[in-house]
N, C-alpha and C positions, 0 to 999 in steps of 0.2 A: 553307376551308384545313384540310384533314387529312392526317395523316402517312400515306405511302403502304405503311407496313409495317403499324402499329396499326391506321388507319382511325381514329383518335381525333385530337381537336384538339391539336396538340403544345403543350407547356408551354415547351420551347426550341425554336422551329423553326430548321432551317436547310435552304438550297436548294443543291443539286448545282449546280456551275457548269457540268459536262458534259451533264447531262440536263435540268436545270431542275426536276427533282422535290422535293417538300418532303417532310422527314423531322423526327422528333423525334431531337435531337442525341445523347442517350445511346443510342437503339436502334441508329441508322445507325453509330455509332462502333464497336460490339460487332459489328456485322455486317460493317463493314470490317476489323477487325482478324481475323476469323474467316476471310472469303473474299476480301477484297481488291478485290472487284467491285460495282458498284450492284446492287441487289436487283430493280429494275424491267428495266433494259436489260442487264444482265450485263456492262457496260464495265468496263473497270480504273477504280477510282476509289480515292482515298487520303483522308486527314482534312483534307489542305490543300486539297482541292477543295470543300468545305463552307463556304458563305456563311452567316453568321448573318442571321437576319430580324429587324429591329428592330420589336417589336410592342408595344402596349400591354398590360399585365398584366390580363386579362379573368378574371372569373368562370366556373369551369368550369360548362357547363350541368348540370342535374340528371339523374342516369339515369332511364330510364323507370320504374325500379321507384320511384321517389320521387315520383311524380307522382300517386300516389292514396293514400287513408288507410291502406288495410291495407300498401300498400307501407312507407308512412312509419313505421307501426307496427313492421314486420320490421326497416327500417333502424334505427330507434331502440332495438328489442330487441337487436340484433346489438352496435350500439355501446355499450350498457349491459352486456352481457356481457363483451366486451372490456375495459371499463373496470373493470369487478368483478374480473377475472381479472388484470388488471395491477395493481391494489390490493392483491390477496390475496400475489401474488409480493412486491411491495413490503414488506408487513407481515412475510413470512417473512425477506426480506433484514435488515429492520431488527431483528428478534427476535435473527438471527444475529449483528449488530453488537453488538448490546446484551450479549449472552454474552460477546463477545470482549472488549469493553470492561471489563465486568465482571471477567473473569478478569484481565487485564492490569493493572487497578487493584488487584486483590487482592495480585497478585504483586510490584508497586511498593510497595503499602504493607507488605509482608512484607521486602521488601528494606530499606526505611528503617527497620523496627524494628531489625532486623539489625544496619542500620550503626551505629545510634544506641547498641545494647548493646555494640557492640565498641568504640565511641568511649568510653563510659563505662568499660569495662574496661582500656583503654588508659591513659586519664588516671588511674584509680585504681592501674594499677601503676607508672605514672611518679610520682605522689605518692609512694607506698610506697617505690619506690626510692631517691628523694630524701631521705626522711624518714632510711632505713637509712644512707644514706652520710653524711648531716650528723650523726646521733647517733652513729655509729662504735659501736655497740653497747656501749657504756662502762655506760650506767645502765638500769636495768630500770624506772625511774618513768615513763618517757616514754609516748606515747600507743601505741606499739607495743611489745608485751610479747613477749619471745622466749623459748622454753623453752631452760632451761641445757642440757639432755640433747642437743637436736638442735641448738643454735647452734654454730658453729665457734669456737675461739678466736681468730682474726682476725676483724676486723670489714669488712663489703663483699664484694665479689666479688675472689677470688683471680686471678692472671695466668692460670692453667689455664683457670677458668671463662670467661674473657673471649675467650680463645682458641677453646674449642668454641662460644661464642656468634658470635664472628666468622665461623668457618669454616660454621658451620651456616647463618647469614645469606647469606653469599656463594653457598652452593650452591644455596639455594632460590631466590635472586635470579636466577641463572643458569638455572634450570630455568624460571623463570617467563617470562623473555625469550624461550626458544625455544619455548615451548609454542604449538602451532597451536590457533587458535581455530575452534571448530566454525562453519560456516556458518549453521547452525540457530541458533546463540545471538546472534549479531551480523551485521549486514550493513554493507558502506562506503557 
């Protein structure tokens, strides 16, 4: 049982219902898609005209080059060369992935440090603001000493300062909401 196109034992044999010839399925499907005819008889043929043949999976016979010792050595040498080439390619890919991972972990660590520093600064500013509003600036014996020349006569924030802070916060928040995020920074 040999394929009429390749002349080899087919791995997935099919028979043409019209001509009765045996083919390798992948080869005859490509041929039918390209030409629409049977390669042996030239009659019109479609994929629906092919009948699969139920066979047991047998071991392919050795090629003639694998029947002698020099042929086997050449076959093993070719297999070894292809294996070493694949190993080299995989090692290069592994090194590239390691470098990308190292760079990404470095960026993550730097981002975590920046976030921790900002949280510490935020908490410090909140506590300083809370102490400033509680103490009212009346006594200089507290934990926060204020230079008399730089300190205003009234304690805490004035209404004008609060209005400026609120306006700036609103402007920055609205700009942040409408800002387009680059596709290289984040992906959905």
